[in-house]
DOKEFI-905693 format. One record per residue (C-alpha): residue in three letters; z, x, y. Coordinates in steps of 0.02 Angstrom, whole numbers, plus 50000, padded with zeros to 5 digits. Each point is the difference from the previous one (the first is absolute). Example, Ala and Ser with C-alpha at 12.3 -4.5 7.8 and 13.67 -1.06 7.14 Angstrom:
// residues 2
type/z/x/y
ALA/50390/50615/49775
SER/49967/50069/50172
// end
This chain:
// residues 246
type/z/x/y
MET/51436/48158/49599
THR/50076/49870/49885
GLY/49909/49929/49849
ALA/49960/49843/50099
ALA/49933/50101/50146
ALA/49898/50110/49885
ALA/49913/49845/49935
LEU/49934/49972/50176
VAL/49900/50163/49996
HIS/49835/50007/49908
VAL/49868/50134/49978
ARG/49812/49986/50017
TYR/49890/50137/49930
ARG/49828/50034/49927
ASP/49993/50069/49824
GLY/49882/50136/49938
ASP/49866/49870/49962
GLY/50006/49933/50178
ILE/50090/49839/49954
ASP/50127/49937/50126
ARG/50174/49979/49926
TYR/50159/49916/50063
CYS/50168/50037/49920
SER/50189/50008/50019
PRO/50096/50162/50032
ALA/50055/50006/49818
GLU/49819/49992/49944
ALA/49941/50122/50135
ALA/50125/50131/49942
ARG/49897/50014/49840
VAL/49830/50018/50084
ALA/49915/50171/50005
PHE/49948/49987/50182
GLU/49926/50175/49995
SER/49861/49925/49893
CYS/49969/49852/50115
LEU/49875/49977/50140
PRO/50055/49986/50182
ALA/50073/49829/50038
ARG/49906/49989/50165
SER/49856/50082/50092
ILE/50043/50108/50150
PRO/49917/49935/50159
ASN/49864/50111/50070
TYR/49914/49952/50162
PRO/49935/50081/50160
GLY/50132/50037/50131
GLN/50152/49984/49887
ARG/50153/50107/50039
HIS/50028/50059/49823
THR/49895/50129/49909
PRO/49972/49934/49822
GLY/49914/50104/49870
THR/49996/50054/49818
PHE/50100/50143/49924
TRP/49957/50092/49839
SER/50156/50036/49898
ALA/50009/50157/49893
THR/50144/49917/49906
THR/49901/49848/49943
ASP/49820/50062/50024
ASP/49968/49836/50089
LEU/49974/49931/50175
ILE/50140/49916/50098
ASP/49971/49899/50158
TYR/50114/50032/50148
GLU/50025/49909/50165
SER/50046/50139/50122
ASN/49996/50188/50023
LEU/50189/50006/49970
GLU/49975/49912/49833
ARG/49865/50128/49956
GLN/50121/50142/50035
HIS/50135/49924/49892
LEU/49875/49971/49860
LEU/49962/50185/50003
LEU/50185/50043/49988
LEU/50021/49877/49856
ASP/49850/50081/49916
PHE/50089/50168/50015
ASP/50165/49934/49930
PRO/50012/50056/49817
ASP/50116/49855/49961
ILE/49866/49871/50042
THR/49880/49963/49856
ALA/49909/49847/50068
MET/49976/49906/50163
VAL/49899/49856/50069
GLY/49978/49923/50173
GLN/50038/49820/50056
PRO/50074/49965/49827
LEU/50072/49826/50020
ILE/50053/49864/50122
PHE/50178/49938/50010
GLU/50021/49817/50046
GLY/50177/49943/50036
VAL/50117/49881/50087
ASP/50170/50049/50068
ALA/50123/49951/50137
GLU/49878/50060/50133
GLY/49857/49897/49928
ALA/49842/50028/49899
TRP/49929/50176/49993
GLU/49858/50100/49925
HIS/49976/50188/49985
THR/49873/50117/49921
PRO/50082/50172/49971
ASP/49888/50150/50030
PHE/50012/50092/49833
PHE/50067/49987/49824
ALA/50039/50161/49904
ARG/50066/50046/49828
THR/50111/50151/49970
ARG/49994/50118/49853
ALA/50153/49912/49928
GLY/49911/49832/50012
ARG/50095/49939/50153
ALA/49906/49881/50115
VAL/49999/50041/50186
LEU/49941/49883/50137
ILE/49954/50084/50164
ASP/49978/49943/50180
VAL/49934/50117/50134
THR/50057/49958/50177
ASP/49947/50070/50168
PRO/50155/50093/50068
THR/49989/49903/50163
ARG/50023/49836/49905
LEU/50147/50046/49890
HIS/50127/49910/50109
TRP/49898/49843/50031
PRO/50101/49848/49938
GLU/49854/49930/49900
VAL/49973/50169/49914
ILE/50184/50014/49956
LEU/50000/49822/49931
GLN/49845/50033/49896
ALA/50076/50159/49929
ARG/50162/49911/49957
ARG/49908/49861/49910
THR/49893/50123/49904
ALA/50150/50107/49952
VAL/50090/49847/49932
ALA/49846/49947/49901
CYS/49985/50176/49928
ALA/50183/49997/49950
VAL/49967/49840/49902
LEU/49850/50082/49916
GLY/50098/50158/49961
TRP/49880/50106/50105
ASP/50031/50137/50126
TYR/49947/49964/50178
ARG/49947/50136/50122
ARG/49968/49981/50186
LEU/49893/50146/50059
SER/49967/50042/50181
SER/49983/50164/50095
ILE/49951/50160/49909
ASP/50068/50174/50029
PRO/49858/50098/50085
LEU/50029/50158/49898
GLN/50004/49905/49836
TRP/49838/49912/50048
ALA/49914/50162/50053
ASN/50041/50086/49835
VAL/49965/49857/49881
SER/49839/49949/50087
TRP/49941/50181/49988
LEU/50032/50004/49812
ALA/49914/49831/49983
ALA/49834/50083/50034
TYR/50017/50078/49826
ARG/50060/49847/49902
ARG/49837/49949/49918
PRO/49966/50046/49817
LEU/49974/50185/49971
HIS/49834/50060/49930
ALA/49954/50174/50062
GLY/50145/50118/49979
VAL/50079/49915/49850
ASP/50011/50170/49915
LEU/50116/50058/50140
VAL/50135/49869/49968
ASP/50096/50089/49863
PRO/49991/50173/50081
LEU/50064/49928/50165
ILE/50146/49912/49917
ALA/50041/50157/49902
ALA/49995/50105/50160
ALA/50119/49880/50089
GLN/50143/50003/49876
GLU/50104/50080/50137
PRO/49993/49944/50184
VAL/49857/50091/50086
ALA/49918/49988/50171
VAL/49832/49910/50001
GLY/49913/50153/50073
ASN/50072/50118/49869
LEU/49956/49882/49858
LEU/49820/49983/50057
ALA/49983/50188/50024
ALA/50043/50026/49817
PHE/49831/49924/49952
PRO/49829/50085/50019
VAL/49926/49859/50108
PRO/50140/49917/50100
GLU/49878/49878/50081
LEU/49969/49919/49831
VAL/50184/49993/49957
ARG/50064/49918/50160
PRO/49931/49823/49969
VAL/50062/50004/49821
LEU/50173/50051/50059
PHE/50009/49858/50126
HIS/49936/49878/49869
LEU/50143/50052/49886
CYS/50121/49983/50146
TRP/49941/49823/50036
HIS/50023/49952/49817
GLN/50166/50094/50005
ARG/49963/50111/49852
ILE/50039/50137/50126
ALA/50140/49964/50123
ILE/49982/50047/50183
GLU/50117/50008/50149
LEU/49967/49844/50104
ASP/50144/50011/50123
ARG/49910/50127/50109
PRO/49819/50024/50059
LEU/49882/50060/49864
ARG/49955/50183/50023
GLU/49946/50148/49894
SER/50186/50040/49991
THR/50042/49828/49927
LEU/50083/50016/49830
VAL/49932/49917/49844
TRP/50064/49999/49821
ALA/49951/49919/49836
ALA/50080/49829/49979
GLY/50121/50000/49856
SER/50017/50189/50002
GLY/50186/49983/50031
GLU/49985/50058/50179
GLY/50041/49894/50151
THR/49969/50030/50183
PRO/50081/50170/50032
// end
């Protein structure tokens, strides 16, 4: 996109105080969208095809609205990603004009990486990926993100094994209260790769240790094999212990 073309794209958003804002791409690049409110409300009415809802993020300890079950699944995977430090739904609205005419688009999510990089995310039903209007929207959004200096991700189908494993660990993602005294002993016992069953058996009451172990795996203080079904034989090891997947 040339400088002249970039001037034909503007951004609408709602700041943290709920005030509607309108700015150029150059100005938008300096906005902390992770601290802003959603730019629009997700429709919710009887008989609709989508399944909107609200997701609690362990990363931000906040609620994020989503528009479909697929979006909810990708929010969970983003929540599990250790490189993501913040995220918000329906972050902004692009308004632009190009050779094909006037256009408007509200991306699904905005995220911030540990290095401070901004990431704009669209989640698309796999059956719609090749629709001409979807391709055009993605191209326009990618060009706008390039002007802003942001990364742009198009997310669609999810690997079933990845989903099964991460969604299982997600049951243990909430703040830990009971069992806090087991954290250090568990990490110490997992300095070398060890099977889940063997690690739990090393403690007097394995039933109390299991949820703490999976909590640490979700927060990735203990690494776990995720490329195969989770079993008692699944290997775990303390993150940063110098060991990788054997």
